[in-house]
C-alpha positions in Angstrom: 15.4 95.6 86.6 19.1 96.0 86.0 20.7 93.7 83.4 24.4 92.9 83.9 26.4 92.6 80.7 29.9 91.1 80.4 32.9 93.3 79.3 33.2 91.5 75.9 29.6 92.4 75.0 30.0 96.0 76.2 33.2 96.5 74.2 31.7 94.8 71.1 28.6 97.1 71.2 30.8 100.1 72.0 33.1 99.4 69.0 30.1 99.1 66.7 28.8 102.4 68.0 32.2 104.0 67.3 32.4 102.3 63.8 28.9 103.3 62.7 28.9 106.6 64.6 25.3 105.8 65.6 24.6 105.1 69.2 20.8 104.9 68.8 20.9 102.3 66.0 23.5 100.2 67.8 21.4 100.3 71.0 18.3 99.3 69.2 20.1 96.5 67.3 21.2 94.9 70.6 18.2 95.8 72.7 20.2 98.0 75.1 19.5 101.3 76.6 21.0 104.2 74.6 22.6 105.7 77.7 24.4 102.5 78.4 25.8 102.3 74.9 26.9 105.9 75.2 28.6 105.2 78.5 30.3 102.0 77.1 31.5 104.0 74.0 33.1 106.7 76.2 34.7 104.0 78.3 36.1 102.2 75.3 37.4 105.5 73.8 39.1 106.4 77.0 40.6 102.9 77.2 41.9 103.2 73.6 43.0 106.9 74.2 40.6 108.2 71.6 38.4 110.6 73.6 39.9 113.9 72.8 40.6 113.1 69.2 37.0 111.9 68.7 35.8 115.3 70.2 37.8 117.4 67.8 36.2 115.8 64.7 38.3 118.1 62.4 39.7 115.3 60.3 36.3 114.0 59.2 33.7 111.7 60.6 34.2 109.7 63.8 35.0 106.5 61.9 37.8 108.2 60.0 39.1 109.7 63.3 39.2 106.3 64.9 41.2 104.9 61.9 43.6 107.9 62.1 44.0 107.4 65.9 44.9 103.7 65.3 47.3 104.6 62.6 49.0 107.2 64.8 49.4 104.7 67.6 50.9 102.2 65.2 53.3 104.8 63.9 54.3 105.8 67.4 55.1 102.1 68.1 57.2 101.9 64.9 59.0 105.1 65.8 60.0 103.8 69.2 61.3 100.6 67.6 63.2 102.7 65.0 64.7 104.9 67.7 65.9 101.8 69.6 67.4 100.3 66.4 69.1 103.6 65.6 70.6 103.9 69.1 71.9 100.3 68.8 73.4 101.1 65.4 75.0 104.3 66.7 76.6 102.3 69.6 78.0 99.8 67.1 79.3 102.6 64.9 80.9 104.3 67.9 82.6 101.0 68.9 83.8 100.5 65.4 85.2 104.0 65.2 87.0 103.6 68.5 88.5 100.3 67.3 89.7 101.9 64.0 91.3 104.7 65.9 93.1 102.2 68.2 94.3 100.3 65.1 95.5 103.5 63.4 97.4 104.5 66.6 99.0 101.1 66.8 100.0 101.1 63.2 101.5 104.6 63.4 103.9 103.6 66.2 
């Protein structure tokens, strides 16, 4: 018999397996096959872009790596916003400098 689970359930179980770093206990808690939980966990990690970082495990346990990955993604988003704001500011400064030079030229005539 093959039971069909919805995506929300799979992701919830997978996230718990990631958070607890215990596929077996998570599978037992929800009455799901361990292989299924392992597969869902890998799919969620891939979806979140966590697969390779989880494998390295150099920063600590899997839960810490997950937290670091989320922090890195958030910092990347903030960096892109900051770059955009900096480019906008540089454009404004450039326009102001050009305006000042034009004023200086017109005053020196």
